C-alpha positions in Angstrom: -0.1 0.2 0.2 2.9 2.1 0.8 4.5 1.2 -2.2 1.5 2.0 -4.1 0.8 5.3 -2.7 4.5 6.7 -3.0 3.9 5.5 -6.7 1.3 7.7 -7.2 2.4 10.6 -5.4 5.6 10.4 -7.9 3.5 10.5 -10.8 2.0 13.6 -10.0 4.4 15.1 -9.2 6.0 14.7 -12.4 2.6 15.7 -13.8 0.6 17.7 -11.9 -1.9 18.7 -14.6 -3.5 17.1 -17.0 -5.7 17.9 -20.3 -9.7 17.5 -20.7 -8.6 14.8 -23.6 -6.6 13.1 -21.1 -9.1 13.3 -18.3 -12.1 11.8 -20.7 -10.2 9.3 -21.9 -9.6 7.9 -18.3 -13.3 8.2 -17.6 -14.5 6.2 -21.3 -11.5 3.0 -19.5 -13.7 3.4 -16.4 -16.9 3.2 -18.4 -15.8 0.2 -20.5 -14.9 -1.9 -17.5 -18.3 -1.3 -15.8 -20.1 -2.7 -19.0 -18.0 -5.0 -19.6 -18.2 -6.9 -15.8 -21.3 -5.8 -14.7 -22.5 -9.8 -14.8 -19.4 -10.5 -13.1 -20.1 -7.6 -10.0 -23.7 -8.4 -10.1 -22.9 -11.9 -9.1 -19.9 -10.7 -6.6 -22.2 -8.7 -4.7 -24.7 -11.3 -4.2 -22.8 -13.9 -2.9 -21.5 -11.1 -0.8 -24.7 -10.3 0.4 -25.9 -14.0 0.9 -28.5 -12.9 -1.8 -28.5 -9.4 -3.5 -31.1 -8.9 -6.7 -28.8 -8.7 -9.9 -31.4 -6.2 -11.2 -30.9 -4.0 -8.4 -27.0 -3.6 -8.9 -27.1 -3.0 -12.1 -29.8 -0.3 -11.5 -28.3 1.2 -8.6 -25.0 0.5 -9.3 -23.5 0.0 -12.4 -26.4 2.4 -14.4 -25.8 5.0 -11.9 -22.2 5.3 -12.6 -22.5 5.1 -15.9 -24.8 8.2 -16.2 -22.6 9.8 -14.1 -19.5 9.2 -16.7 -21.7 10.4 -19.1 -22.7 13.8 -17.1 -19.1 14.5 -16.3 -17.7 13.6 -19.7 -20.7 16.1 -21.3 -19.7 19.0 -18.6 -15.8 18.7 -18.5 -14.7 21.3 -20.7 -16.7 24.0 -19.0 -15.7 23.2 -15.6 -11.9 23.5 -16.3 -12.2 26.6 -17.9 -11.0 29.8 -15.8 -13.6 31.0 -13.9 -13.1 35.3 -14.7 -13.9 37.3 -11.5 -14.0 40.6 -10.5 -11.2 43.3 -9.6 -11.6 46.0 -7.3 -11.2 48.8 -8.3 -7.8 50.1 -6.5 -6.3 47.2 -7.9 -7.0 48.2 -11.4 -5.4 47.4 -13.9 -5.5 43.6 -13.8 -7.2 40.3 -14.3 -8.6 37.6 -11.8 -9.6 34.3 -12.1 -10.1 31.1 -10.2 -8.2 27.8 -11.7 -9.7 24.5 -10.9 -6.0 22.4 -10.6 -5.8 18.8 -9.4 -5.1 18.1 -5.7 -2.9 15.1 -5.9 -3.5 12.0 -4.5 -6.8 11.5 -3.1 -8.4 8.0 -0.8 -11.3 6.8 -1.4 -13.3 4.4 1.6 -16.2 2.3 0.9 -18.9 0.8 2.5 -20.4 -2.7 1.7 -23.8 -1.4 1.2 -23.2 -0.1 -2.2 -19.7 -1.4 -2.6 -19.5 -0.6 -6.1 -21.4 2.8 -6.3 -19.4 4.1 -3.3 -16.2 3.4 -4.9 -17.0 4.6 -8.5 -18.9 7.7 -7.6 -16.2 9.5 -5.8 -13.6 8.0 -8.1 -15.3 9.9 -11.2 -15.1 13.4 -9.3 -11.2 12.5 -8.6 -10.6 11.3 -12.0 -12.5 14.3 -13.6 -10.5 16.8 -11.4 -7.2 15.4 -12.5 -6.0 13.6 -9.4 -4.7 9.8 -8.8 -6.7 7.3 -6.4 -6.7 4.7 -4.8 -9.6 3.3 -3.4 -10.0 0.9 0.2 -12.8 -1.9 -0.5 -15.0 -2.8 2.6 -13.7 -6.4 3.7 -17.4 -7.2 4.6 -17.8 -7.2 0.6 -14.3 -9.5 -0.3 -15.5 -10.8 -3.3 -16.8 -7.7 -4.8 -13.6 -6.2 -4.0 -11.4 -8.7 -6.0 -13.4 -8.4 -8.9 -13.3 -4.5 -8.6 -9.9 -4.7 -8.3 -9.6 -7.0 -11.2 -11.6 -4.5 -13.7 -9.9 -1.5 -12.6 -6.3 -3.0 -13.0 -7.7 -3.6 -16.7 -8.1 -0.1 -17.2 -5.9 2.4 -15.3 -2.1 1.5 -14.7 -1.4 1.4 -10.5 0.1 4.9 -10.3 -3.2 5.9 -11.7 -5.5 3.8 -10.0 -5.5 1.1 -7.6 -7.6 -1.0 -5.5 -7.0 -2.0 -2.1 -8.3 -4.9 0.0 -8.4 -6.1 3.3 -9.6 -5.0 6.8 -8.2 -4.3 10.3 -4.8 -2.8 10.4 -4.8 -2.1 6.6 -7.9 -0.2 7.1 -6.2 1.6 10.0 -2.9 2.3 7.9 -5.0 3.6 5.0 -6.9 6.2 6.6 -3.3 6.9 8.1 -1.7 7.9 4.7 -0.9 11.6 3.6 -3.5 11.8 0.7 -4.3 15.2 -0.2 -7.9 14.3 0.5 -10.0 11.3 1.8 -13.8 10.8 1.0 -15.3 8.3 3.2 -18.6 6.8 3.5 -19.8 4.9 6.2 -21.1 5.2 9.8 -20.8 7.9 12.3 -18.5 6.8 14.8 -15.7 5.2 12.3 -16.2 8.5 10.5 -14.8 10.2 13.7 -12.2 7.8 13.2 -11.0 8.5 9.7 -11.3 12.3 10.8 -8.7 11.7 13.7 -6.6 9.9 11.4 -6.6 12.0 8.6 -6.1 14.9 11.2 -2.3 13.5 11.8 -2.0 14.7 8.3 -4.0 18.0 7.9 -5.7 15.7 5.1 -9.1 17.3 4.4 -12.0 14.7 4.6 -15.4 14.7 2.5 -17.7 12.3 4.8 -21.0 10.8 4.1 -22.1 9.5 7.1 -26.0 8.6 7.4 -28.3 8.9 9.9 -31.8 8.6 11.2 -33.5 10.1 7.9 -36.8 10.9 8.6 -40.4 11.0 6.3 -43.6 12.9 7.0 -47.0 12.4 5.5 -49.4 15.5 5.0 -53.2 15.0 6.0 -54.2 15.7 1.9 -51.7 12.8 0.6 -53.3 9.0 0.1 -51.5 6.7 2.3 -51.4 4.9 -0.5 -49.3 6.9 -2.8 -46.8 7.3 0.9 -46.9 3.5 1.0 -45.7 3.0 -2.8 -42.6 4.9 -2.0 -41.7 3.8 1.5 -42.2 0.1 0.6 -39.9 0.9 -2.6 -37.4 3.0 -0.3 -36.9 0.0 2.3 -37.4 -2.7 0.5 -34.4 -1.6 -2.0 -31.5 -3.5 -1.0 -33.7 -4.5 2.1 -33.5 -0.9 3.9 -29.8 -1.2 3.3 -29.2 2.3 2.2 -27.8 5.6 3.6 -30.7 7.2 3.2 -33.5 4.8 3.2 -36.2 6.1 5.6 -35.8 5.5 9.0 -38.8 6.4 10.5 -41.9 8.3 9.1 -44.5 10.8 10.7 -48.3 10.0 9.9 -51.1 12.0 11.1 -52.8 11.0 14.6 -55.0 8.2 13.9 -53.9 6.9 10.7 -51.2 4.0 11.2 -53.3 1.4 11.0 -54.6 3.3 7.3 -50.5 3.3 6.7 -50.0 -0.3 7.8 -52.6 -1.8 5.3 -51.7 0.3 2.4 -47.9 -1.0 3.1 -49.5 -4.6 3.1 -51.0 -4.2 -0.1 -48.0 -2.5 -2.0 -45.4 -4.8 -1.0 -47.3 -8.1 -1.4 -47.1 -6.8 -5.3 -43.8 -5.8 -5.3 -42.7 -9.2 -3.2 -45.2 -11.4 -3.2 -43.3 -13.9 -1.4 -39.8 -12.8 0.0 -37.6 -15.8 1.0 -36.3 -17.1 -2.6 -37.6 -14.1 -4.5 -34.2 -12.9 -6.4 -35.5 -9.7 -6.0 -35.6 -9.6 -2.5 -32.3 -9.1 -0.8 -30.3 -10.4 2.6 -29.2 -8.6 5.1 -25.1 -8.7 4.1 -24.1 -10.4 7.5 -24.8 -12.0 10.6 -23.4 -9.1 12.5 -25.6 -7.0 10.6 -28.4 -9.1 10.8 -28.6 -9.6 14.5 -28.7 -6.0 15.0 -30.9 -5.3 13.8 -32.9 -8.8 15.2 -31.6 -6.8 18.6 -33.0 -3.5 17.7 -36.9 -5.5 17.1 -36.2 -7.4 20.6 -35.8 -4.7 22.6 -38.4 -3.2 21.4 -41.2 -5.8 21.2 -39.5 -6.2 25.3 -40.7 -2.6 25.7 -44.2 -2.5 24.3 -43.9 -1.2 20.9 -46.1 -2.8 18.0 -44.4 -4.9 15.5 -46.2 -5.1 12.5 -44.2 -8.0 9.6 -45.5 -7.4 6.1 -44.8 -10.8 4.8 -47.4 -11.8 2.3 -46.5 -15.2 1.7 -46.3 -16.0 5.4 -43.0 -17.4 4.9 -40.5 -18.8 7.8 -37.4 -16.8 7.3 -35.6 -19.5 10.1 -31.7 -19.9 8.6 -31.8 -17.3 6.2 -30.7 -13.5 6.7 -33.5 -12.0 5.1 -36.0 -9.8 6.9 -39.8 -9.1 6.2 -40.4 -5.7 5.6 -41.7 -4.3 9.2 -43.3 -1.4 10.7 -42.4 -0.5 14.2 -45.2 1.6 16.3 -45.6 2.6 19.7 -42.1 3.6 20.1 -40.5 5.3 23.2 -37.3 6.9 23.6 -35.6 4.8 25.4 -35.9 1.9 22.8 -32.7 0.9 21.3 -34.5 1.3 17.6 -35.2 5.4 18.4 -31.5 5.9 19.1 -29.8 4.0 16.1 -29.8 4.3 12.7 -31.6 1.3 11.8 -30.3 0.0 8.4 -32.6 -2.8 7.5 -36.0 -3.2 6.5 -37.5 -2.0 9.1 -39.7 1.4 9.4 -40.5 3.3 12.8 -44.2 4.8 12.8 -45.1 8.1 14.6 -47.8 10.4 15.0 -48.2 13.7 14.7 -51.3 16.4 15.6 -49.3 19.6 14.1 -46.6 20.1 11.7 -44.7 21.9 14.1 -44.4 19.0 16.1 -43.3 16.3 13.9 -40.9 19.4 12.5 -39.7 20.1 15.9 -38.6 15.9 16.7 -36.6 15.8 13.4 -34.9 19.4 14.4 -33.6 18.4 18.3 -31.8 15.4 16.9 -28.6 15.5 14.9 -29.4 17.0 11.3 -30.1 13.6 8.9 -28.6 12.8 5.5 -32.2 12.8 4.1 -35.5 14.0 4.5 -38.9 13.3 3.0 -41.9 15.3 2.7 -45.4 14.0 1.7 -47.9 16.6 0.1 -48.6 18.2 -3.4 -48.6 21.9 -2.1 -45.4 23.8 -3.2 -46.7 26.3 0.0 -46.6 23.8 2.7 -43.6 21.8 0.7 -41.4 24.9 1.1 -42.4 25.6 4.7 -40.8 22.4 5.7 -37.7 23.3 3.3 -37.1 26.4 4.9 -37.7 25.0 8.7 -35.5 21.6 8.6 -31.8 20.7 8.0 -30.5 17.7 6.1 -28.2 17.1 3.7 -30.6 16.4 0.9 -34.6 16.5 0.6 -37.1 15.0 -1.6 -41.0 15.7 -1.9 -42.9 12.7 -2.6 -40.2 10.7 -3.6 -37.1 8.4 -1.3 -33.8 7.9 -2.1 -34.0 8.4 -5.6 -32.2 12.0 -5.5 -28.8 10.2 -5.1 -29.0 9.3 -8.9 -29.6 12.4 -10.0 -26.1 13.3 -11.3 -26.9 16.9 -11.2 -27.5 17.3 -7.7 -24.5 17.4 -5.1 -24.8 14.4 -2.8 -23.7 14.8 1.2 -24.8 15.4 4.5 -24.5 18.2 7.1 -23.6 18.0 10.8 -23.5 14.6 12.2 -24.9 12.8 9.0 -21.4 14.4 6.9 -19.7 17.0 5.6 -18.8 18.1 2.3 -20.5 17.4 -1.2 -19.8 15.4 -4.6 -21.7 14.0 -7.1 -22.5 17.3 -9.9 -20.4 19.9 -10.6 -19.8 20.4 -6.9 -18.0 16.8 -6.5 -15.4 18.0 -9.4 -15.0 21.3 -6.8 -14.6 19.3 -3.7 -11.7 16.9 -5.6 -10.2 20.3 -7.1 -7.9 23.3 -5.6 -9.7 26.2 -6.3 -6.5 28.5 -7.4 -7.1 32.2 -6.7 -5.2 34.0 -10.1 -4.3 37.9 -10.2 -2.5 39.1 -13.0 -1.4 42.5 -13.5 0.3 44.3 -16.3 3.9 46.4 -15.8 1.8 49.3 -15.1 1.5 48.7 -10.9 -1.1 50.9 -9.4 -0.6 49.7 -6.2 2.4 52.4 -5.9 0.0 54.8 -5.7 -1.5 53.7 -2.3 2.2 53.1 -0.6 3.2 54.9 2.3 4.3 58.0 3.4 0.5 58.3 3.4 0.2 61.8 2.3 -0.9 62.1 -1.1 -4.0 63.2 -2.8 -5.3 59.6 -3.6 -4.7 58.6 0.1 -7.5 61.9 1.2 -9.7 60.5 -1.4 -9.5 57.3 -0.3 -10.5 58.6 3.1 -13.1 61.0 2.1 -14.8 59.3 -0.6 -14.6 55.4 -0.3 -14.2 55.0 3.6 -17.4 57.0 3.8 
């Protein structure tokens, strides 16, 4: 790992600037291998999870990555142009602009839940910005790490892009390398550890951390409409998505109506779950037991557990969990304190919208917030009176796939953004440039402070 890092640093030092044509060629190489290896990647992820829908992998990870590459390729020439800036009259004559230059060697630390997408999305930003990159794959998805390493080794020289696998001391050592930037996706607790390690080298970090993303259903919205979208968000990857809705506020007295609507739409999406190739397993036993422990603790403290199991199947000896609603919760339960990260949705009730917003605002800012309502004024009210990394009205999770929107958190849910133009800027040095001609106008402002220009500034410009 140290050898690869040193090789990339040397390569960047010898060639710190690349053309748009060169960067576009790298992005095209990436697109080529993603298409070539799509079936092997989908199979590897399915094996790492125990089972995961190949269609979900191709739609959510491969297709989204390819669309991001196309978007960056289309806009890269324009983003690389100098960004002209205004000149203060006292500094004339002069020219000023911002030049976006590569940072150098960036480190990308990926999670297990979307092991391809969350490696490739930051890599696209890094390559478009002219950087070299090292990717640390999650040890929870070793088969995916192996195939991603094979594909990217085919596409790039090691001193341009390298993939590192392994866990434990490898992960710790990776975050302590003196990168020019680190992008980390994962839990808040691990994010703190990565940030502390990066601080040893004053390495800037971009953290995407997740959290408990809420949803709110306005009384005017059909429960069927809201349930269809919530079921999609909790069923997709079995809820193992950083922006999946974690809990939902419904108007008081509407819990049973939501549960009934959820039963209908879940049965339509997943008539059965146990041997259904479209329904994903929990990634490993540790994560399975964690989610189960939240349900057991909630049940023991009096919560109502509503399993939506259309075929009445037994999930014993599997890591699949049915989509489950949890009602009548209290704030002492584990499920209210921790991000669920599974096919489980807490249901809370509210009387007035301010009550729901106050509950959300008293807690760490979430990565995403979802509001179901078709009234633009009320949507704007919720938008202005809450804070989150992203916001969607009348949909869940899909805003992440909109390549022109920046993605990231705020506060405990993360810092920094990638995707879109913001991703290019985040992995660039926005270098300030000021160029003056031979005439140096500042000499008229230099001491001694007795000439007319000084008096003019004091009497006119400083008033």
